VOMARMI-598447 format. One record per residue (C-alpha): x, y, z. Coordinates in nm, 2 decimals, m for minus. Layout:
N
MIBA       u       v       w
MIBA       X       Y       Z
...
END
This chain:
601
MIBA       u       v       w
MIBA   m3.59    7.59   m5.09
MIBA   m3.48    7.46   m4.75
MIBA   m3.47    7.09   m4.66
MIBA   m3.34    6.97   m4.35
MIBA   m3.24    6.59   m4.33
MIBA   m3.14    6.27   m4.11
MIBA   m2.94    5.98   m4.17
MIBA   m2.91    5.76   m3.88
MIBA   m2.77    5.41   m3.79
MIBA   m2.97    5.32   m3.50
MIBA   m2.82    5.56   m3.27
MIBA   m2.47    5.58   m3.45
MIBA   m2.52    5.92   m3.60
MIBA   m2.74    6.17   m3.77
MIBA   m2.80    6.50   m3.95
MIBA   m2.91    6.80   m3.76
MIBA   m3.08    7.04   m4.01
MIBA   m3.30    7.33   m3.95
MIBA   m3.65    7.33   m3.85
MIBA   m3.71    6.93   m3.73
MIBA   m3.47    6.69   m3.60
MIBA   m3.55    6.31   m3.61
MIBA   m3.31    6.09   m3.37
MIBA   m3.24    5.70   m3.31
MIBA   m3.44    5.43   m3.43
MIBA   m3.71    5.62   m3.65
MIBA   m3.74    5.71   m4.04
MIBA   m3.91    5.91   m4.30
MIBA   m3.83    5.84   m4.64
MIBA   m3.96    5.97   m4.96
MIBA   m4.01    5.84   m5.29
MIBA   m4.17    5.94   m5.63
MIBA   m4.15    5.75   m5.93
MIBA   m4.12    5.38   m6.04
MIBA   m3.73    5.39   m6.04
MIBA   m3.58    5.65   m5.84
MIBA   m3.59    6.00   m5.65
MIBA   m3.34    6.28   m5.57
MIBA   m3.38    6.53   m5.27
MIBA   m3.15    6.80   m5.20
MIBA   m3.01    6.97   m4.92
MIBA   m2.90    7.33   m4.95
MIBA   m2.69    7.50   m4.70
MIBA   m2.34    7.45   m4.55
MIBA   m2.31    7.13   m4.44
MIBA   m2.05    6.90   m4.29
MIBA   m2.03    6.58   m4.50
MIBA   m1.90    6.22   m4.45
MIBA   m1.94    5.94   m4.73
MIBA   m2.23    5.75   m4.63
MIBA   m2.25    5.50   m4.91
MIBA   m2.40    5.17   m4.74
MIBA   m2.43    4.89   m4.96
MIBA   m2.63    4.71   m4.73
MIBA   m2.81    4.90   m4.53
MIBA   m3.19    4.87   m4.52
MIBA   m3.34    5.22   m4.65
MIBA   m3.72    5.23   m4.64
MIBA   m3.94    5.46   m4.90
MIBA   m4.28    5.55   m4.96
MIBA   m4.46    5.64   m5.23
MIBA   m4.66    5.61   m5.57
MIBA   m4.58    5.46   m5.92
MIBA   m4.55    5.77   m6.14
MIBA   m4.33    5.92   m6.40
MIBA   m3.95    5.89   m6.31
MIBA   m3.80    6.21   m6.17
MIBA   m3.44    6.29   m6.20
MIBA   m3.47    6.62   m6.05
MIBA   m3.54    6.77   m5.71
MIBA   m3.85    6.62   m5.50
MIBA   m4.04    6.88   m5.36
MIBA   m4.22    6.77   m5.06
MIBA   m4.37    6.98   m4.77
MIBA   m4.37    6.84   m4.38
MIBA   m4.74    6.81   m4.38
MIBA   m4.74    6.53   m4.63
MIBA   m4.47    6.33   m4.49
MIBA   m4.56    6.01   m4.34
MIBA   m4.30    5.83   m4.06
MIBA   m4.23    5.46   m4.15
MIBA   m4.02    5.23   m3.94
MIBA   m3.97    4.87   m3.95
MIBA   m3.79    4.60   m3.69
MIBA   m3.63    4.32   m3.87
MIBA   m3.52    4.02   m3.70
MIBA   m3.60    4.22   m3.37
MIBA   m3.38    4.50   m3.43
MIBA   m3.49    4.86   m3.51
MIBA   m3.42    5.05   m3.83
MIBA   m3.11    5.04   m3.91
MIBA   m3.10    5.37   m4.12
MIBA   m3.33    5.65   m4.20
MIBA   m3.35    5.99   m4.37
MIBA   m3.59    6.27   m4.29
MIBA   m3.70    6.53   m4.55
MIBA   m3.95    6.82   m4.49
MIBA   m4.01    7.18   m4.54
MIBA   m3.99    7.27   m4.91
MIBA   m4.17    7.56   m5.14
MIBA   m4.32    7.33   m5.38
MIBA   m4.49    6.97   m5.28
MIBA   m4.59    6.67   m5.41
MIBA   m4.81    6.43   m5.22
MIBA   m4.68    6.13   m5.06
MIBA   m4.91    5.79   m5.05
MIBA   m4.83    5.59   m4.77
MIBA   m5.02    5.29   m4.96
MIBA   m4.71    5.19   m5.16
MIBA   m4.42    5.09   m4.92
MIBA   m4.04    5.06   m5.09
MIBA   m3.72    4.94   m4.93
MIBA   m3.40    5.00   m5.11
MIBA   m2.99    5.09   m5.08
MIBA   m2.93    5.45   m5.04
MIBA   m2.57    5.66   m5.07
MIBA   m2.55    6.02   m5.01
MIBA   m2.32    6.23   m5.21
MIBA   m2.24    6.60   m5.29
MIBA   m2.21    6.82   m5.56
MIBA   m2.14    7.18   m5.62
MIBA   m2.53    7.39   m5.60
MIBA   m2.74    7.17   m5.77
MIBA   m3.04    7.28   m5.95
MIBA   m3.37    7.16   m5.99
MIBA   m3.43    7.00   m6.34
MIBA   m3.04    6.91   m6.37
MIBA   m3.09    6.51   m6.37
MIBA   m2.85    6.37   m6.09
MIBA   m2.73    6.05   m6.04
MIBA   m2.43    5.92   m5.84
MIBA   m2.13    5.88   m6.06
MIBA   m1.96    5.61   m5.81
MIBA   m1.69    5.81   m5.72
MIBA   m1.85    6.05   m5.47
MIBA   m1.62    6.33   m5.30
MIBA   m1.72    6.39   m4.96
MIBA   m1.63    6.75   m4.81
MIBA   m1.81    7.08   m4.74
MIBA   m2.01    7.14   m5.01
MIBA   m2.33    7.38   m5.11
MIBA   m2.56    7.09   m5.18
MIBA   m2.58    6.73   m5.15
MIBA   m2.85    6.45   m5.26
MIBA   m2.94    6.15   m5.12
MIBA   m3.04    5.86   m5.42
MIBA   m3.26    5.57   m5.38
MIBA   m3.32    5.28   m5.56
MIBA   m3.61    5.11   m5.46
MIBA   m3.76    4.73   m5.41
MIBA   m4.08    4.59   m5.29
MIBA   m4.10    4.56   m4.88
MIBA   m4.37    4.59   m4.66
MIBA   m4.35    4.80   m4.35
MIBA   m4.55    4.96   m4.09
MIBA   m4.59    5.32   m3.98
MIBA   m4.48    5.47   m3.67
MIBA   m4.47    5.82   m3.50
MIBA   m4.16    6.04   m3.54
MIBA   m4.08    6.25   m3.27
MIBA   m3.88    6.58   m3.34
MIBA   m3.67    6.82   m3.17
MIBA   m3.59    7.19   m3.26
MIBA   m3.27    7.29   m3.44
MIBA   m3.05    7.40   m3.15
MIBA   m2.89    7.70   m3.36
MIBA   m3.21    7.80   m3.56
MIBA   m2.98    7.80   m3.88
MIBA   m3.03    7.63   m4.22
MIBA   m2.70    7.41   m4.16
MIBA   m2.72    7.04   m4.15
MIBA   m2.46    6.88   m3.96
MIBA   m2.37    6.52   m3.93
MIBA   m2.27    6.39   m3.59
MIBA   m2.03    6.12   m3.59
MIBA   m2.10    5.79   m3.60
MIBA   m1.98    5.46   m3.79
MIBA   m2.28    5.42   m4.05
MIBA   m2.11    5.08   m4.16
MIBA   m2.08    4.97   m3.76
MIBA   m2.28    4.61   m3.79
MIBA   m2.42    4.45   m3.46
MIBA   m2.24    4.17   m3.30
MIBA   m2.38    3.83   m3.49
MIBA   m2.42    3.71   m3.08
MIBA   m2.67    3.97   m2.99
MIBA   m2.86    3.89   m3.32
MIBA   m2.83    3.49   m3.23
MIBA   m3.19    3.37   m3.15
MIBA   m3.25    3.33   m2.81
MIBA   m3.42    3.01   m2.83
MIBA   m3.14    2.85   m2.97
MIBA   m2.92    3.02   m2.67
MIBA   m3.16    2.80   m2.46
MIBA   m3.09    2.49   m2.68
MIBA   m2.69    2.55   m2.67
MIBA   m2.74    2.60   m2.28
MIBA   m2.95    2.29   m2.25
MIBA   m2.69    2.09   m2.49
MIBA   m2.40    2.18   m2.24
MIBA   m2.60    2.06   m1.92
MIBA   m2.66    1.75   m2.10
MIBA   m2.28    1.69   m2.19
MIBA   m2.17    1.76   m1.83
MIBA   m2.43    1.50   m1.73
MIBA   m2.28    1.22   m1.93
MIBA   m1.93    1.31   m1.88
MIBA   m2.02    1.27   m1.51
MIBA   m2.22    0.95   m1.57
MIBA   m1.94    0.75   m1.76
MIBA   m1.65    0.84   m1.59
MIBA   m1.72    0.58   m1.36
MIBA   m1.75    0.31   m1.63
MIBA   m1.37    0.39   m1.66
MIBA   m1.27    0.46   m1.33
MIBA   m1.46    0.14   m1.20
MIBA   m1.15   m0.10   m1.32
MIBA   m0.89    0.05   m1.14
MIBA   m1.12    0.12   m0.84
MIBA   m1.23   m0.28   m0.83
MIBA   m0.86   m0.38   m0.84
MIBA   m0.79   m0.14   m0.55
MIBA   m1.09   m0.25   m0.35
MIBA   m1.14   m0.61   m0.46
MIBA   m1.49   m0.59   m0.62
MIBA   m1.60   m0.86   m0.81
MIBA   m1.81   m0.87   m1.13
MIBA   m2.15   m0.84   m0.89
MIBA   m2.05   m0.58   m0.70
MIBA   m1.92   m0.36   m1.00
MIBA   m2.28   m0.43   m1.12
MIBA   m2.42   m0.32   m0.81
MIBA   m2.23    0.00   m0.80
MIBA   m2.30    0.10   m1.15
MIBA   m2.67    0.04   m1.09
MIBA   m2.69    0.22   m0.78
MIBA   m2.70    0.59   m0.96
MIBA   m3.02    0.43   m1.11
MIBA   m3.18    0.44   m0.76
MIBA   m3.17    0.80   m0.72
MIBA   m3.23    0.84   m1.11
MIBA   m3.55    0.68   m1.06
MIBA   m3.70    0.86   m0.80
MIBA   m3.67    1.24   m0.94
MIBA   m3.82    1.13   m1.29
MIBA   m4.18    1.22   m1.24
MIBA   m4.11    1.48   m0.98
MIBA   m3.88    1.63   m1.24
MIBA   m4.16    1.66   m1.46
MIBA   m4.40    1.79   m1.20
MIBA   m4.17    2.03   m1.07
MIBA   m4.07    2.17   m1.39
MIBA   m4.44    2.19   m1.54
MIBA   m4.53    2.38   m1.19
MIBA   m4.23    2.58   m1.14
MIBA   m4.04    2.59   m1.47
MIBA   m3.77    2.44   m1.61
MIBA   m3.48    2.70   m1.53
MIBA   m3.48    2.63   m1.16
MIBA   m3.56    2.24   m1.16
MIBA   m3.26    2.19   m1.42
MIBA   m2.98    2.45   m1.29
MIBA   m3.07    2.24   m0.93
MIBA   m3.03    1.90   m1.08
MIBA   m2.68    2.05   m1.25
MIBA   m2.52    2.15   m0.91
MIBA   m2.65    1.86   m0.73
MIBA   m2.51    1.61   m0.96
MIBA   m2.18    1.80   m0.96
MIBA   m2.14    1.84   m0.59
MIBA   m2.20    1.43   m0.55
MIBA   m1.95    1.36   m0.85
MIBA   m1.68    1.58   m0.67
MIBA   m1.76    1.35   m0.35
MIBA   m1.78    1.01   m0.50
MIBA   m1.37    0.93   m0.45
MIBA   m1.42    1.03   m0.10
MIBA   m1.75    0.79   m0.01
MIBA   m1.54    0.50   m0.17
MIBA   m1.26    0.51    0.03
MIBA   m1.50    0.53    0.33
MIBA   m1.69    0.25    0.23
MIBA   m1.91    0.08   m0.05
MIBA   m2.23    0.14    0.16
MIBA   m2.11    0.53    0.12
MIBA   m2.02    0.49   m0.24
MIBA   m2.37    0.36   m0.32
MIBA   m2.55    0.65   m0.14
MIBA   m2.33    0.89   m0.32
MIBA   m2.40    0.72   m0.66
MIBA   m2.75    0.75   m0.59
MIBA   m2.76    1.10   m0.48
MIBA   m2.59    1.18   m0.81
MIBA   m2.91    1.00   m1.00
MIBA   m3.12    1.23   m0.81
MIBA   m2.95    1.54   m0.97
MIBA   m2.93    1.38   m1.31
MIBA   m3.32    1.23   m1.27
MIBA   m3.45    1.60   m1.35
MIBA   m3.25    1.71   m1.66
MIBA   m3.45    1.53   m1.89
MIBA   m3.78    1.65   m1.78
MIBA   m3.68    2.01   m1.72
MIBA   m3.54    2.02   m2.06
MIBA   m3.85    1.89   m2.21
MIBA   m4.05    2.14   m2.03
MIBA   m3.82    2.41   m2.16
MIBA   m3.78    2.31   m2.51
MIBA   m4.18    2.25   m2.56
MIBA   m4.22    2.62   m2.43
MIBA   m3.93    2.76   m2.66
MIBA   m3.88    2.61   m2.96
MIBA   m4.17    2.61   m3.22
MIBA   m4.34    2.27   m3.38
MIBA   m4.11    2.30   m3.73
MIBA   m3.76    2.28   m3.52
MIBA   m3.88    2.01   m3.27
MIBA   m3.68    1.72   m3.40
MIBA   m3.38    1.91   m3.45
MIBA   m3.33    2.09   m3.13
MIBA   m3.39    1.79   m2.91
MIBA   m3.15    1.59   m3.15
MIBA   m2.88    1.87   m3.08
MIBA   m2.94    1.85   m2.70
MIBA   m2.96    1.47   m2.69
MIBA   m2.59    1.48   m2.87
MIBA   m2.44    1.70   m2.59
MIBA   m2.50    1.36   m2.40
MIBA   m2.35    1.18   m2.68
MIBA   m2.07    1.41   m2.68
MIBA   m2.02    1.39   m2.32
MIBA   m1.98    1.02   m2.34
MIBA   m1.73    1.11   m2.58
MIBA   m1.52    1.32   m2.40
MIBA   m1.58    1.15   m2.05
MIBA   m1.46    0.79   m2.23
MIBA   m1.14    0.99   m2.44
MIBA   m1.00    1.19   m2.12
MIBA   m1.10    0.98   m1.82
MIBA   m0.81    0.74   m1.90
MIBA   m0.58    1.04   m1.97
MIBA   m0.64    1.16   m1.61
MIBA   m0.65    0.83   m1.45
MIBA   m0.28    0.72   m1.60
MIBA   m0.14    1.08   m1.53
MIBA   m0.32    1.17   m1.19
MIBA   m0.52    0.85   m1.06
MIBA   m0.85    0.76   m1.07
MIBA   m1.01    1.03   m0.80
MIBA   m0.88    1.31   m1.07
MIBA   m1.16    1.25   m1.35
MIBA   m1.46    1.28   m1.05
MIBA   m1.25    1.61   m0.92
MIBA   m1.21    1.74   m1.28
MIBA   m1.53    1.67   m1.43
MIBA   m1.75    1.80   m1.15
MIBA   m1.61    2.12   m1.08
MIBA   m1.71    2.21   m1.45
MIBA   m2.09    2.23   m1.32
MIBA   m2.02    2.57   m1.14
MIBA   m1.94    2.74   m1.46
MIBA   m2.24    2.63   m1.65
MIBA   m2.44    2.72   m1.38
MIBA   m2.31    3.08   m1.41
MIBA   m2.40    3.11   m1.74
MIBA   m2.75    2.92   m1.69
MIBA   m2.86    3.23   m1.43
MIBA   m2.74    3.48   m1.65
MIBA   m2.88    3.38   m1.98
MIBA   m3.20    3.12   m1.95
MIBA   m3.57    3.18   m1.87
MIBA   m3.84    2.94   m1.82
MIBA   m4.03    3.08   m2.08
MIBA   m4.02    3.35   m2.35
MIBA   m4.29    3.55   m2.16
MIBA   m4.02    3.58   m1.88
MIBA   m3.74    3.71   m2.13
MIBA   m3.71    4.06   m2.11
MIBA   m3.44    4.07   m2.38
MIBA   m3.67    3.85   m2.64
MIBA   m3.74    4.02   m2.99
MIBA   m4.10    4.07   m3.04
MIBA   m4.03    3.90   m3.37
MIBA   m3.87    3.61   m3.21
MIBA   m4.16    3.59   m2.96
MIBA   m4.42    3.60   m3.20
MIBA   m4.25    3.34   m3.43
MIBA   m4.22    3.12   m3.10
MIBA   m4.57    3.17   m2.97
MIBA   m4.71    3.10   m3.31
MIBA   m4.52    2.79   m3.38
MIBA   m4.55    2.64   m3.02
MIBA   m4.84    2.59   m2.80
MIBA   m4.88    2.89   m2.57
MIBA   m4.88    2.67   m2.20
MIBA   m5.05    2.81   m1.90
MIBA   m4.88    2.68   m1.58
MIBA   m4.99    2.34   m1.50
MIBA   m5.15    2.32   m1.16
MIBA   m5.31    1.95   m1.14
MIBA   m5.19    1.65   m1.33
MIBA   m5.47    1.48   m1.48
MIBA   m5.31    1.15   m1.44
MIBA   m5.63    0.95   m1.48
MIBA   m5.64    1.10   m1.84
MIBA   m5.28    1.03   m1.90
MIBA   m5.28    0.65   m1.82
MIBA   m5.58    0.61   m2.02
MIBA   m5.40    0.68   m2.33
MIBA   m5.23    0.38   m2.57
MIBA   m4.99    0.62   m2.68
MIBA   m4.87    0.72   m2.34
MIBA   m4.82    0.37   m2.30
MIBA   m4.64    0.31   m2.64
MIBA   m4.41    0.57   m2.50
MIBA   m4.34    0.40   m2.15
MIBA   m4.30    0.01   m2.31
MIBA   m4.09    0.18   m2.61
MIBA   m3.86    0.36   m2.39
MIBA   m3.82    0.05   m2.15
MIBA   m3.70   m0.11   m2.45
MIBA   m3.49    0.11   m2.56
MIBA   m3.29    0.23   m2.29
MIBA   m3.22   m0.14   m2.18
MIBA   m2.98   m0.16   m2.48
MIBA   m2.87    0.19   m2.43
MIBA   m2.76    0.19   m2.06
MIBA   m2.58   m0.17   m2.12
MIBA   m2.37   m0.02   m2.40
MIBA   m2.30    0.31   m2.17
MIBA   m2.20    0.15   m1.85
MIBA   m2.06   m0.19   m1.98
MIBA   m1.88   m0.14   m2.30
MIBA   m1.53   m0.06   m2.14
MIBA   m1.55   m0.38   m1.99
MIBA   m1.63   m0.59   m2.30
MIBA   m1.32   m0.43   m2.47
MIBA   m1.10   m0.48   m2.17
MIBA   m1.22   m0.88   m2.10
MIBA   m1.35   m0.98   m2.43
MIBA   m1.13   m0.78   m2.70
MIBA   m0.84   m0.77   m2.47
MIBA   m0.78   m0.37   m2.47
MIBA   m0.57   m0.21   m2.21
MIBA   m0.76    0.06   m2.01
MIBA   m0.64    0.34   m2.22
MIBA   m0.76    0.18   m2.55
MIBA   m1.12    0.06   m2.43
MIBA   m1.17    0.44   m2.30
MIBA   m1.08    0.57   m2.66
MIBA   m1.24    0.31   m2.86
MIBA   m1.57    0.37   m2.70
MIBA   m1.54    0.71   m2.80
MIBA   m1.62    0.61   m3.18
MIBA   m2.02    0.45   m3.10
MIBA   m2.09    0.76   m2.92
MIBA   m1.95    1.01   m3.17
MIBA   m2.13    0.83   m3.41
MIBA   m2.45    0.87   m3.22
MIBA   m2.38    1.26   m3.19
MIBA   m2.36    1.30   m3.57
MIBA   m2.65    1.08   m3.67
MIBA   m2.90    1.22   m3.40
MIBA   m2.86    1.55   m3.57
MIBA   m2.90    1.42   m3.88
MIBA   m3.21    1.23   m3.78
MIBA   m3.33    1.56   m3.67
MIBA   m3.29    1.73   m3.98
MIBA   m3.42    1.44   m4.17
MIBA   m3.71    1.42   m3.96
MIBA   m3.82    1.78   m3.95
MIBA   m3.79    1.79   m4.32
MIBA   m4.01    1.53   m4.38
MIBA   m4.26    1.67   m4.16
MIBA   m4.21    2.03   m4.38
MIBA   m4.25    1.82   m4.72
MIBA   m4.59    1.72   m4.57
MIBA   m4.56    1.39   m4.45
MIBA   m4.76    1.31   m4.11
MIBA   m4.59    1.38   m3.77
MIBA   m4.71    1.00   m3.68
MIBA   m4.53    0.85   m3.99
MIBA   m4.24    1.04   m3.89
MIBA   m4.21    0.91   m3.58
MIBA   m4.27    0.59   m3.65
MIBA   m4.01    0.56   m3.94
MIBA   m3.74    0.73   m3.72
MIBA   m3.82    0.46   m3.39
MIBA   m3.82    0.18   m3.64
MIBA   m3.48    0.26   m3.73
MIBA   m3.35    0.32   m3.37
MIBA   m3.49   m0.01   m3.30
MIBA   m3.40   m0.27   m3.58
MIBA   m3.07   m0.12   m3.67
MIBA   m2.91   m0.16   m3.28
MIBA   m3.08   m0.51   m3.32
MIBA   m2.93   m0.59   m3.63
MIBA   m2.59   m0.51   m3.56
MIBA   m2.60   m0.66   m3.20
MIBA   m2.65   m0.98   m3.38
MIBA   m2.35   m0.96   m3.59
MIBA   m2.11   m0.92   m3.28
MIBA   m2.10   m1.30   m3.21
MIBA   m2.02   m1.35   m3.60
MIBA   m1.70   m1.12   m3.60
MIBA   m1.32   m1.22   m3.58
MIBA   m1.15   m0.94   m3.51
MIBA   m1.16   m0.60   m3.29
MIBA   m1.20   m0.38   m3.53
MIBA   m1.53   m0.53   m3.66
MIBA   m1.64   m0.55   m3.31
MIBA   m1.59   m0.18   m3.29
MIBA   m1.73   m0.10   m3.61
MIBA   m2.06   m0.30   m3.51
MIBA   m2.08   m0.13   m3.20
MIBA   m2.02    0.23   m3.36
MIBA   m2.33    0.14   m3.63
MIBA   m2.56   m0.01   m3.38
MIBA   m2.51    0.33   m3.19
MIBA   m2.54    0.53   m3.48
MIBA   m2.87    0.37   m3.59
MIBA   m2.98    0.41   m3.22
MIBA   m2.96    0.78   m3.22
MIBA   m3.26    0.78   m3.47
MIBA   m3.49    0.72   m3.17
MIBA   m3.45    1.12   m3.08
MIBA   m3.66    1.20   m3.35
MIBA   m3.87    0.88   m3.28
MIBA   m4.00    0.83   m2.92
MIBA   m3.83    1.13   m2.76
MIBA   m3.94    1.37   m2.97
MIBA   m4.32    1.21   m2.92
MIBA   m4.38    1.37   m2.54
MIBA   m4.43    1.70   m2.70
MIBA   m4.64    1.56   m3.02
MIBA   m4.91    1.39   m2.78
MIBA   m4.89    1.64   m2.48
MIBA   m4.71    1.95   m2.48
MIBA   m4.85    2.11   m2.20
MIBA   m4.75    1.80   m1.98
MIBA   m4.41    1.77   m2.21
MIBA   m4.21    1.73   m1.86
MIBA   m4.45    1.48   m1.68
MIBA   m4.46    1.27   m1.99
MIBA   m4.09    1.23   m2.02
MIBA   m4.04    1.18   m1.67
MIBA   m4.29    0.91   m1.69
MIBA   m4.16    0.74   m2.01
MIBA   m3.83    0.79   m1.85
MIBA   m3.88    0.61   m1.52
MIBA   m3.96    0.28   m1.73
MIBA   m3.64    0.37   m1.88
MIBA   m3.46    0.42   m1.60
MIBA   m3.61    0.07   m1.46
MIBA   m3.45   m0.09   m1.76
MIBA   m3.12    0.10   m1.66
MIBA   m3.14   m0.09   m1.33
MIBA   m3.24   m0.40   m1.38
MIBA   m3.02   m0.44   m1.73
MIBA   m2.71   m0.32   m1.58
MIBA   m2.74   m0.53   m1.27
MIBA   m2.85   m0.83   m1.45
MIBA   m2.56   m0.79   m1.71
MIBA   m2.34   m0.87   m1.43
MIBA   m2.54   m1.15   m1.32
MIBA   m2.53   m1.29   m1.68
MIBA   m2.17   m1.26   m1.70
MIBA   m2.13   m1.47   m1.39
MIBA   m2.29   m1.76   m1.56
MIBA   m2.33   m1.71   m1.92
MIBA   m2.15   m1.51   m2.19
MIBA   m2.18   m1.13   m2.35
MIBA   m2.36   m1.32   m2.64
MIBA   m2.64   m1.39   m2.40
MIBA   m2.64   m1.02   m2.30
MIBA   m2.65   m0.92   m2.65
MIBA   m2.97   m1.16   m2.70
MIBA   m3.18   m1.01   m2.43
MIBA   m3.10   m0.66   m2.55
MIBA   m3.21   m0.75   m2.95
MIBA   m3.53   m0.93   m2.79
MIBA   m3.65   m0.62   m2.63
MIBA   m3.57   m0.40   m2.93
MIBA   m3.82   m0.62   m3.16
MIBA   m4.11   m0.59   m2.90
MIBA   m4.03   m0.24   m2.88
MIBA   m4.07   m0.20   m3.25
MIBA   m4.37   m0.36   m3.25
MIBA   m4.55   m0.18   m2.98
MIBA   m4.44    0.16   m3.11
MIBA   m4.59    0.07   m3.46
MIBA   m4.93   m0.04   m3.33
MIBA   m4.99    0.22   m3.06
MIBA   m4.82    0.54   m3.15
MIBA   m4.91    0.87   m3.26
MIBA   m4.78    1.21   m3.37
MIBA   m5.13    1.37   m3.31
MIBA   m5.22    1.55   m2.99
MIBA   m5.42    1.36   m2.75
MIBA   m5.35    1.51   m2.43
MIBA   m5.48    1.92   m2.42
END
């Protein structure tokens, strides 16, 4: 009896026997009996210890009497089997064929199990072999493979074969480490690579944005700017930011989010580096440069929303968006923490040079790893592509934007109004908190920057917590509409409550705590209105976010400028009262008119 055999770990090694040889990512695995089967290979052979505790073996056969002796099979009865778990081809396989007697193999029952190879001298049929746990591997006259099977569903695939090079009855193990594993980063889901790259871009976005809120303090002393001028400079960013919200969404939906987001990062990074130069040239040039920076950052959110609407299935929507937006919060943390240090050691221009230069590193990774949709990624596995396309809407490129249809929907207006109300308070906290800490709480520059970190760090944590809660509620059967309303109500009423407490606190520590709680509850908005664009119109996700964020930017422009005007004639309590009023209006509008169902096809 002569049986040729093959064991392969992807392309890491193989047995080459007489008759036919199977290579690479193919398998023929045989099984008879309800528990296990034994197969022998006779002839001279080089052996290596192949015991693989966790490899995937795949078995085909029928239930029947348990066999403890030789499995006799002929090559006509063999059925090649293969599988690609997690997008990777078969890890291990065995091919057995050409024997004098045969038992028919049925492909209807499929098995998976662990296997090991061991050797013993001249095994005989009917000897009842089992692995003894201490197998010696060496040059022997016989060897066998032991299988222990369990239920598994796999598919059939055709196996190529090659002729034995020497025509002998020898089977040789060609080198390769059967225990070699695929590096974890190669198995990391590609959709989450896109999410992490978007996270990094948003981190840079807010680093480059908030550095001005720290640098403005020494800059205003150097250039003798009053509060109104400071407010004008802070609001000039939003002039450009406003221009590219809707345009960014249209571009992303038509030409793809990869190009648009890549353009935005490079554009605002260059503008950040040029900010100190423009400030010394004159105030008008600084205002123009801040507006240019806003143009670059304005396309980021619509482009990201377009990308994630294509890459992320509905079941992962809230937590993926929460992670990306937490990049903004962590960017604020890093910017506010490191800006005072850089200013004290190297002067205020250093924050713009150092932060702006990081964009080039991100851009290099983005060009190499990112794709606008799963269909464009040649390295994406079939399994992950099926998961993405099955769990999210397959989108054709948008050619015409149905503006009349979009603007006729009440949920769209609920998004627009709620976004305005939300961003009024958020942008005031983003741009004016260091000044509040310095003027009201009497913290110095370094303390102001470091204490501003706590609220944003809280936002980063609670955004992800809110995302997981939202996705869990949806998976438990709660409607998407209910989940969005609950999360956004927390995002509105939480900040409103804690801002009202600021006028009653007596210590700086309590003031900082109120700010942290306000921002932490605000972060639940990422699982509310910020996730709703993909709910109501997935094909127009970029345009919808651009449209609603335009209203949000207007809130930033008016709110930031109005705060400087209010502070010249009133107090910080007046600033907070306006924010609280808008939070309450947003809560009412959101709960009355928003929905989690698709209204735009």
